[in-house]
N, C-alpha and C positions, 0 to 999 in steps of 0.2 A: 452654685451657678456654674461652678466646672464639672458637676454631674450632669447637668443638663446640655452645656456645650459638648461634653464626650459623646453624650446620647445621640445628639445631631451629627458630630463629627462621624461617628463609627456608620449610622445610617447614612450618609453622603459617600463614604468609602464602600459601602456596601452595594449601594446602587451603581456607582462606577464599576467595580468589579464584577456585579453581576452583567453590565452591558459589555464589558471586557469580554467575559465568558461565553456569550452567546453570539459574539462577534468574531471571534478569533479561535484557532485551533489549538494556537500557543498562548493562551491567557496566562497561564503561569508567568511566563518570560515578561509577557508585557505588563505583568502587576507589578514584579519585582522592578523592573526598568522603571515603572512610573514612581514607586516607593522609593528606590535607592535613589535614582538619577534624580527625578522631579523633586522629589519633597524632599531629598536630603542634600544634594550636592547643588542643584541649580539653584534652587530658591534661598539657600545659603549665599551665594556667590551674588545672583542679580535680584536686587532688591525690587524691582518692578515685576519681578515673575512672581512674587508672593500674593500678588491680586488672583491667580489663578492655581492656589494650593488650598487643598482641604485642611491640611494641617493648621494652616493660617489661620483659618476662616475659624475653626475650633478656637484657638486661641485667643481671637477678637472676640467671639460670643463670650468665652469664658472670663475675659476680662471685663466685658459689658455687665454681666451678670452678677459676677464674684463680686464679693467687698476688697479690692485689691487699688493700691495706690499707683499711679503714672511711675513713679520711682522705682518701684517693686518689680512692676511688669508692665512692660510697654508695648502691645503687639503691633503689628504693620497696618493691619486691615482693622477697622473701626468696629466695634460691635453691630451697629445696624447695618453696614454696607455688609460684615461677614453673615449676617443671617440671611439677607435676601440673596447674597450670591450660593451660600450654601443651599439655600432652599431652590434656585434655580438650577443647581447641579442634581440635586434630588430628583425633583420633576422630570428634567430634560433625559437624563438617563434612564430613568422609570420608563418613560415613554418611548425612547429609543429602543431600549432593551425589550418593551412589550412588542413593538413593529415588528422588531425584527422575531421574535419568538412567535409572530404570527404568521410570518413567511416560512418559518421551519417546519419541514415537512419530517415524519416522523415514521419511519418505515418498521413492518413486522419481521420479526426475525425469519430467517429463512429454513 
């Protein structure tokens, strides 16, 4: 269960980071800010922000699919909700990155 959750979470992160890379010239900085500040600090402090965290989606999916008792592992986002939110992140970020790439003009070297 946790392996499947890891695959879904990795796909969601990849889609978001592809969107960041085609949208910004400073994608590395934006990715680090997202990973360190949002996923690490903000979601640890503010419990309500966990509904906007791919890490917590992955943990919710893993808890749903894995055979883990609630006393051992209690994710903030429930499994079904986490799966739906992760799929929304994957689809929306993929569509937005695709639209951005359609408008990108590639020039020939001079």
